[in-house]
C-alpha positions in Angstrom: -2.2 70.4 150.8 -2.7 73.8 149.3 -3.0 77.5 150.3 -5.5 78.7 152.8 -8.0 81.2 151.4 -9.1 82.4 154.9 -6.9 85.5 154.8 -8.3 86.5 151.4 -11.9 86.0 152.7 -11.0 88.2 155.7 -9.9 90.9 153.3 -6.1 90.7 153.7 -4.6 92.9 150.9 -1.3 91.1 150.7 -2.9 87.7 149.8 -2.5 86.7 146.2 -5.2 84.5 144.7 -5.7 83.0 141.3 -7.7 85.0 138.8 -10.4 82.4 138.8 -11.4 78.8 139.3 -11.3 76.0 136.8 -13.6 73.1 136.2 -14.1 70.5 133.6 -17.0 68.4 132.6 -17.2 65.6 130.1 -20.0 64.8 127.6 -20.7 61.8 125.4 -22.5 63.0 122.3 -24.4 60.3 120.5 -26.0 62.3 117.8 -23.9 65.3 116.5 -27.1 66.9 115.1 -28.6 66.9 118.6 -25.5 67.3 120.7 -27.4 68.6 123.7 -29.7 65.6 123.9 -28.9 62.5 125.9 -25.2 63.3 126.3 -24.7 62.2 129.9 -21.6 60.4 131.1 -23.0 58.5 134.2 -21.3 55.1 134.5 -19.5 55.6 131.2 -15.8 55.0 130.8 -13.7 58.1 130.2 -12.5 56.5 126.9 -16.1 56.9 125.6 -16.3 60.7 126.2 -16.5 62.7 123.0 -16.2 66.2 124.4 -14.8 68.1 127.4 -16.0 71.4 128.7 -13.4 73.6 130.4 -14.7 76.5 132.4 -13.1 79.5 134.0 -15.1 81.3 136.6 -14.0 84.7 137.7 -15.8 87.2 139.9 -17.5 88.7 136.9 -17.8 85.9 134.3 -18.1 82.2 133.6 -16.4 81.3 130.3 -16.6 77.7 128.9 -15.1 76.1 125.9 -16.3 72.7 124.6 -13.5 70.7 122.9 -13.3 67.4 121.1 -12.0 64.7 123.4 -9.5 62.0 122.4 -10.8 59.0 124.3 -7.7 56.9 123.6 -5.2 59.5 124.8 -7.6 61.0 127.4 -6.9 64.6 126.4 -8.7 67.4 124.7 -7.9 68.5 121.2 -6.5 71.9 122.0 -5.2 72.1 118.4 -8.7 72.5 117.1 -11.2 75.4 117.5 -13.7 74.8 120.2 -17.0 73.3 119.2 -18.9 75.5 121.5 -18.3 78.6 123.6 -20.3 80.0 126.5 -19.9 83.3 128.3 -22.2 84.4 131.2 -22.2 87.7 133.0 -22.1 87.3 136.8 -21.6 90.9 137.6 -25.3 91.4 138.4 -26.5 88.0 139.4 -30.0 88.7 140.9 -30.2 85.4 142.7 -26.7 84.8 144.0 -26.1 82.8 146.1 -29.4 81.0 146.4 -31.4 81.1 143.2 -29.3 79.3 140.5 -32.1 79.5 137.9 -32.2 83.3 137.7 -28.9 83.6 135.8 -26.8 82.0 133.1 -29.8 82.2 130.8 -28.2 84.3 128.0 -25.0 83.2 126.3 -23.0 86.3 125.5 -20.1 84.5 123.7 -21.3 85.5 120.2 -22.1 89.1 121.0 -19.8 91.6 119.3 -19.7 93.9 122.4 -18.2 91.0 124.4 -15.6 90.0 121.9 -12.7 91.4 124.0 -13.9 89.7 127.1 -14.3 86.4 125.3 -10.8 86.6 123.8 -9.2 87.6 127.1 -10.9 84.7 129.0 -10.0 82.3 126.2 -6.3 83.2 126.7 -6.6 83.0 130.5 -8.3 79.6 130.3 -5.5 78.2 128.1 -2.8 79.5 130.4 -4.4 78.1 133.6 -5.2 74.7 132.0 -1.7 74.5 130.6 -2.9 74.0 127.0 0.0 73.5 124.5 1.4 76.7 123.0 -0.2 77.4 119.7 -3.5 75.9 120.9 -6.4 76.9 118.6 -8.3 79.9 119.9 -11.4 80.7 117.9 -14.1 81.4 120.4 -16.6 82.5 117.9 -19.2 79.7 118.3 -22.1 79.8 120.7 -23.2 76.2 120.3 -23.7 74.6 123.7 -23.2 70.9 124.3 
């Protein structure tokens, strides 16, 4: 089920598409001082996840927020500020679509000149994910899990 994107790919102007695509990826942080180290989730029950990354990919950007995860309720803590935020510019990817190592090397989330982009994408992410109204939105961190 779903809506065919073939007309959009063929350039049909009357086709409405979503503003981006969503993805989520869990992490299981064992040492908060080294959150990036040994945090894989292979063969781990979802109740043991400690963080969830939610990403919004538009034509121009990839925006990700890392939130604390409630393993007993199996939901993110949208009421708390994100523990990490990532923003990558895809407007001038030199290697798209074949060289995936040539971009997403500079996290722009903490840069003042991208504050408006970060805030806009944070709002869009919450709308598309269906986060509760009043969900915390303080995308100031640049820590990456």
